[in-house]
PDB file as gemmi writes it, atoms N, CA and C in Angstrom:
CRYST1    1.000    1.000    1.000  90.00  90.00  90.00 P 1                      
ATOM      1  N   MET A   1     -12.177   7.641  -5.718  1.00  0.00           N  
ATOM      2  CA  MET A   1     -10.976   8.425  -5.510  1.00  0.00           C  
ATOM      3  C   MET A   1      -9.935   7.959  -6.526  1.00  0.00           C  
ATOM      4  N   THR A   2      -9.242   8.903  -7.115  1.00  0.00           N  
ATOM      5  CA  THR A   2      -8.201   8.556  -8.076  1.00  0.00           C  
ATOM      6  C   THR A   2      -6.917   8.147  -7.351  1.00  0.00           C  
ATOM      7  N   SER A   3      -6.055   7.453  -8.089  1.00  0.00           N  
ATOM      8  CA  SER A   3      -4.759   7.081  -7.518  1.00  0.00           C  
ATOM      9  C   SER A   3      -3.958   8.323  -7.151  1.00  0.00           C  
ATOM     10  N   THR A   4      -4.038   9.337  -7.968  1.00  0.00           N  
ATOM     11  CA  THR A   4      -3.314  10.580  -7.696  1.00  0.00           C  
ATOM     12  C   THR A   4      -3.782  11.211  -6.395  1.00  0.00           C  
ATOM     13  N   GLU A   5      -5.079  11.237  -6.181  1.00  0.00           N  
ATOM     14  CA  GLU A   5      -5.618  11.818  -4.945  1.00  0.00           C  
ATOM     15  C   GLU A   5      -5.217  10.975  -3.736  1.00  0.00           C  
ATOM     16  N   LEU A   6      -5.279   9.644  -3.871  1.00  0.00           N  
ATOM     17  CA  LEU A   6      -4.884   8.766  -2.773  1.00  0.00           C  
ATOM     18  C   LEU A   6      -3.418   8.980  -2.426  1.00  0.00           C  
ATOM     19  N   ALA A   7      -2.560   9.012  -3.426  1.00  0.00           N  
ATOM     20  CA  ALA A   7      -1.130   9.224  -3.184  1.00  0.00           C  
ATOM     21  C   ALA A   7      -0.900  10.544  -2.461  1.00  0.00           C  
ATOM     22  N   LYS A   8      -1.599  11.573  -2.896  1.00  0.00           N  
ATOM     23  CA  LYS A   8      -1.441  12.894  -2.273  1.00  0.00           C  
ATOM     24  C   LYS A   8      -1.893  12.872  -0.820  1.00  0.00           C  
ATOM     25  N   ARG A   9      -3.035  12.257  -0.550  1.00  0.00           N  
ATOM     26  CA  ARG A   9      -3.558  12.200   0.821  1.00  0.00           C  
ATOM     27  C   ARG A   9      -2.663  11.363   1.739  1.00  0.00           C  
ATOM     28  N   VAL A  10      -2.068  10.293   1.181  1.00  0.00           N  
ATOM     29  CA  VAL A  10      -1.211   9.414   1.964  1.00  0.00           C  
ATOM     30  C   VAL A  10       0.170  10.025   2.163  1.00  0.00           C  
ATOM     31  N   GLY A  11       0.602  10.823   1.186  1.00  0.00           N  
ATOM     32  CA  GLY A  11       1.921  11.443   1.272  1.00  0.00           C  
ATOM     33  C   GLY A  11       3.009  10.627   0.598  1.00  0.00           C  
ATOM     34  N   ILE A  12       2.631   9.873  -0.454  1.00  0.00           N  
ATOM     35  CA  ILE A  12       3.616   9.127  -1.227  1.00  0.00           C  
ATOM     36  C   ILE A  12       3.491   9.527  -2.693  1.00  0.00           C  
ATOM     37  N   THR A  13       4.470   9.144  -3.488  1.00  0.00           N  
ATOM     38  CA  THR A  13       4.435   9.488  -4.905  1.00  0.00           C  
ATOM     39  C   THR A  13       3.490   8.548  -5.656  1.00  0.00           C  
ATOM     40  N   ASN A  14       3.050   8.998  -6.819  1.00  0.00           N  
ATOM     41  CA  ASN A  14       2.225   8.149  -7.677  1.00  0.00           C  
ATOM     42  C   ASN A  14       2.986   6.885  -8.065  1.00  0.00           C  
ATOM     43  N   ALA A  15       4.284   7.025  -8.300  1.00  0.00           N  
ATOM     44  CA  ALA A  15       5.107   5.875  -8.680  1.00  0.00           C  
ATOM     45  C   ALA A  15       5.133   4.832  -7.566  1.00  0.00           C  
ATOM     46  N   ASN A  16       5.309   5.276  -6.329  1.00  0.00           N  
ATOM     47  CA  ASN A  16       5.325   4.331  -5.206  1.00  0.00           C  
ATOM     48  C   ASN A  16       3.959   3.689  -4.990  1.00  0.00           C  
ATOM     49  N   LEU A  17       2.898   4.437  -5.177  1.00  0.00           N  
ATOM     50  CA  LEU A  17       1.558   3.864  -5.054  1.00  0.00           C  
ATOM     51  C   LEU A  17       1.343   2.816  -6.146  1.00  0.00           C  
ATOM     52  N   SER A  18       1.818   3.085  -7.345  1.00  0.00           N  
ATOM     53  CA  SER A  18       1.701   2.130  -8.436  1.00  0.00           C  
ATOM     54  C   SER A  18       2.436   0.827  -8.119  1.00  0.00           C  
ATOM     55  N   ILE A  19       3.614   0.939  -7.530  1.00  0.00           N  
ATOM     56  CA  ILE A  19       4.379  -0.250  -7.140  1.00  0.00           C  
ATOM     57  C   ILE A  19       3.594  -1.065  -6.109  1.00  0.00           C  
ATOM     58  N   LEU A  20       2.962  -0.395  -5.177  1.00  0.00           N  
ATOM     59  CA  LEU A  20       2.150  -1.093  -4.180  1.00  0.00           C  
ATOM     60  C   LEU A  20       0.940  -1.763  -4.833  1.00  0.00           C  
ATOM     61  N   LYS A  21       0.280  -1.052  -5.742  1.00  0.00           N  
ATOM     62  CA  LYS A  21      -0.921  -1.572  -6.382  1.00  0.00           C  
ATOM     63  C   LYS A  21      -0.640  -2.785  -7.253  1.00  0.00           C  
ATOM     64  N   THR A  22       0.513  -2.818  -7.904  1.00  0.00           N  
ATOM     65  CA  THR A  22       0.827  -3.926  -8.806  1.00  0.00           C  
ATOM     66  C   THR A  22       1.427  -5.123  -8.094  1.00  0.00           C  
ATOM     67  N   GLY A  23       1.687  -4.985  -6.795  1.00  0.00           N  
ATOM     68  CA  GLY A  23       2.252  -6.089  -6.037  1.00  0.00           C  
ATOM     69  C   GLY A  23       3.747  -6.254  -6.211  1.00  0.00           C  
ATOM     70  N   LYS A  24       4.403  -5.249  -6.772  1.00  0.00           N  
ATOM     71  CA  LYS A  24       5.842  -5.332  -7.005  1.00  0.00           C  
ATOM     72  C   LYS A  24       6.670  -4.841  -5.816  1.00  0.00           C  
ATOM     73  N   ALA A  25       6.013  -4.304  -4.815  1.00  0.00           N  
ATOM     74  CA  ALA A  25       6.726  -3.819  -3.633  1.00  0.00           C  
ATOM     75  C   ALA A  25       7.214  -5.001  -2.813  1.00  0.00           C  
ATOM     76  N   ARG A  26       8.429  -4.899  -2.328  1.00  0.00           N  
ATOM     77  CA  ARG A  26       8.975  -5.956  -1.478  1.00  0.00           C  
ATOM     78  C   ARG A  26       8.709  -5.667  -0.005  1.00  0.00           C  
ATOM     79  N   ALA A  27       8.304  -4.455   0.303  1.00  0.00           N  
ATOM     80  CA  ALA A  27       8.025  -4.076   1.689  1.00  0.00           C  
ATOM     81  C   ALA A  27       7.138  -2.832   1.683  1.00  0.00           C  
ATOM     82  N   ILE A  28       6.520  -2.585   2.825  1.00  0.00           N  
ATOM     83  CA  ILE A  28       5.752  -1.356   3.017  1.00  0.00           C  
ATOM     84  C   ILE A  28       5.970  -0.911   4.458  1.00  0.00           C  
ATOM     85  N   ARG A  29       6.173   0.356   4.640  1.00  0.00           N  
ATOM     86  CA  ARG A  29       6.325   0.882   5.993  1.00  0.00           C  
ATOM     87  C   ARG A  29       4.981   0.860   6.692  1.00  0.00           C  
ATOM     88  N   PHE A  30       5.021   0.563   7.988  1.00  0.00           N  
ATOM     89  CA  PHE A  30       3.778   0.555   8.760  1.00  0.00           C  
ATOM     90  C   PHE A  30       3.116   1.924   8.740  1.00  0.00           C  
ATOM     91  N   THR A  31       3.911   2.974   8.716  1.00  0.00           N  
ATOM     92  CA  THR A  31       3.321   4.320   8.682  1.00  0.00           C  
ATOM     93  C   THR A  31       2.568   4.553   7.378  1.00  0.00           C  
ATOM     94  N   THR A  32       3.098   4.017   6.279  1.00  0.00           N  
ATOM     95  CA  THR A  32       2.426   4.153   4.984  1.00  0.00           C  
ATOM     96  C   THR A  32       1.147   3.325   4.972  1.00  0.00           C  
ATOM     97  N   LEU A  33       1.225   2.100   5.469  1.00  0.00           N  
ATOM     98  CA  LEU A  33       0.047   1.242   5.542  1.00  0.00           C  
ATOM     99  C   LEU A  33      -1.020   1.884   6.423  1.00  0.00           C  
ATOM    100  N   ASP A  34      -0.604   2.438   7.541  1.00  0.00           N  
ATOM    101  CA  ASP A  34      -1.534   3.111   8.448  1.00  0.00           C  
ATOM    102  C   ASP A  34      -2.205   4.292   7.755  1.00  0.00           C  
ATOM    103  N   ALA A  35      -1.424   5.086   7.026  1.00  0.00           N  
ATOM    104  CA  ALA A  35      -1.979   6.249   6.331  1.00  0.00           C  
ATOM    105  C   ALA A  35      -2.971   5.830   5.254  1.00  0.00           C  
ATOM    106  N   ILE A  36      -2.647   4.788   4.511  1.00  0.00           N  
ATOM    107  CA  ILE A  36      -3.564   4.293   3.475  1.00  0.00           C  
ATOM    108  C   ILE A  36      -4.870   3.833   4.113  1.00  0.00           C  
ATOM    109  N   CYS A  37      -4.769   3.083   5.201  1.00  0.00           N  
ATOM    110  CA  CYS A  37      -5.967   2.591   5.875  1.00  0.00           C  
ATOM    111  C   CYS A  37      -6.814   3.735   6.434  1.00  0.00           C  
ATOM    112  N   LYS A  38      -6.181   4.755   6.968  1.00  0.00           N  
ATOM    113  CA  LYS A  38      -6.938   5.903   7.490  1.00  0.00           C  
ATOM    114  C   LYS A  38      -7.679   6.619   6.369  1.00  0.00           C  
ATOM    115  N   VAL A  39      -6.997   6.829   5.227  1.00  0.00           N  
ATOM    116  CA  VAL A  39      -7.623   7.525   4.106  1.00  0.00           C  
ATOM    117  C   VAL A  39      -8.780   6.704   3.532  1.00  0.00           C  
ATOM    118  N   LEU A  40      -8.586   5.393   3.425  1.00  0.00           N  
ATOM    119  CA  LEU A  40      -9.611   4.527   2.834  1.00  0.00           C  
ATOM    120  C   LEU A  40     -10.616   3.999   3.857  1.00  0.00           C  
ATOM    121  N   ASN A  41     -10.397   4.334   5.148  1.00  0.00           N  
ATOM    122  CA  ASN A  41     -11.277   3.876   6.217  1.00  0.00           C  
ATOM    123  C   ASN A  41     -11.434   2.350   6.183  1.00  0.00           C  
ATOM    124  N   CYS A  42     -10.283   1.673   6.244  1.00  0.00           N  
ATOM    125  CA  CYS A  42     -10.280   0.211   6.184  1.00  0.00           C  
ATOM    126  C   CYS A  42      -9.231  -0.354   7.136  1.00  0.00           C  
ATOM    127  N   GLN A  43      -9.128  -1.659   7.174  1.00  0.00           N  
ATOM    128  CA  GLN A  43      -8.136  -2.364   7.967  1.00  0.00           C  
ATOM    129  C   GLN A  43      -7.075  -2.935   7.033  1.00  0.00           C  
ATOM    130  N   PRO A  44      -5.852  -3.172   7.524  1.00  0.00           N  
ATOM    131  CA  PRO A  44      -4.795  -3.722   6.663  1.00  0.00           C  
ATOM    132  C   PRO A  44      -5.205  -5.002   5.939  1.00  0.00           C  
ATOM    133  N   GLY A  45      -5.950  -5.867   6.606  1.00  0.00           N  
ATOM    134  CA  GLY A  45      -6.392  -7.113   5.976  1.00  0.00           C  
ATOM    135  C   GLY A  45      -7.334  -6.905   4.801  1.00  0.00           C  
ATOM    136  N   ASP A  46      -7.934  -5.720   4.727  1.00  0.00           N  
ATOM    137  CA  ASP A  46      -8.830  -5.408   3.612  1.00  0.00           C  
ATOM    138  C   ASP A  46      -8.060  -5.140   2.322  1.00  0.00           C  
ATOM    139  N   ILE A  47      -6.781  -4.761   2.459  1.00  0.00           N  
ATOM    140  CA  ILE A  47      -6.024  -4.383   1.262  1.00  0.00           C  
ATOM    141  C   ILE A  47      -4.778  -5.230   1.035  1.00  0.00           C  
ATOM    142  N   LEU A  48      -4.436  -6.092   1.998  1.00  0.00           N  
ATOM    143  CA  LEU A  48      -3.272  -6.964   1.844  1.00  0.00           C  
ATOM    144  C   LEU A  48      -3.711  -8.398   1.597  1.00  0.00           C  
ATOM    145  N   GLU A  49      -2.884  -9.118   0.840  1.00  0.00           N  
ATOM    146  CA  GLU A  49      -3.168 -10.514   0.550  1.00  0.00           C  
ATOM    147  C   GLU A  49      -1.881 -11.307   0.655  1.00  0.00           C  
ATOM    148  N   HIS A  50      -1.929 -12.431   1.345  1.00  0.00           N  
ATOM    149  CA  HIS A  50      -0.757 -13.287   1.474  1.00  0.00           C  
ATOM    150  C   HIS A  50      -0.721 -14.228   0.283  1.00  0.00           C  
ATOM    151  N   GLU A  51       0.412 -14.258  -0.420  1.00  0.00           N  
ATOM    152  CA  GLU A  51       0.523 -15.087  -1.618  1.00  0.00           C  
ATOM    153  C   GLU A  51       1.365 -16.334  -1.405  1.00  0.00           C  
ATOM    154  N   GLY A  52       1.933 -16.509  -0.237  1.00  0.00           N  
ATOM    155  CA  GLY A  52       2.755 -17.685   0.036  1.00  0.00           C  
ATOM    156  C   GLY A  52       4.076 -17.633  -0.698  1.00  0.00           C  
ATOM    157  N   GLY A  53       4.653 -18.780  -0.948  1.00  0.00           N  
ATOM    158  CA  GLY A  53       5.943 -18.824  -1.617  1.00  0.00           C  
ATOM    159  C   GLY A  53       7.076 -18.778  -0.622  1.00  0.00           C  
ATOM    160  N   GLU A  54       8.289 -18.858  -1.148  1.00  0.00           N  
ATOM    161  CA  GLU A  54       9.467 -18.844  -0.298  1.00  0.00           C  
ATOM    162  C   GLU A  54       9.781 -17.439   0.191  1.00  0.00           C  
ATOM    163  N   MET A  55      10.340 -17.380   1.400  1.00  0.00           N  
ATOM    164  CA  MET A  55      10.689 -16.104   1.984  1.00  0.00           C  
ATOM    165  C   MET A  55      12.204 -15.943   1.945  1.00  0.00           C  
ATOM    166  N   ASP A  56      12.659 -14.779   1.491  1.00  0.00           N  
ATOM    167  CA  ASP A  56      14.089 -14.469   1.519  1.00  0.00           C  
ATOM    168  C   ASP A  56      14.490 -14.163   2.950  1.00  0.00           C  
ATOM    169  N   VAL A  57      15.517 -14.810   3.412  1.00  0.00           N  
ATOM    170  CA  VAL A  57      15.979 -14.568   4.782  1.00  0.00           C  
ATOM    171  C   VAL A  57      17.401 -14.064   4.744  1.00  0.00           C  
TER     172      VAL A  57                                                      
END                                                                             
């Protein structure tokens, strides 16, 4: 599946999908994560990775 098709199925822009793919996103809505997982038939842990580091509070 292309990024364009994934973005269309999820209901987000190609630009926002690119930000998610490159790890530059500071947050993701649960609804967006849920939609991505439904389209890809996966679980959040399959596509998310914890990188550690300091957390902004």
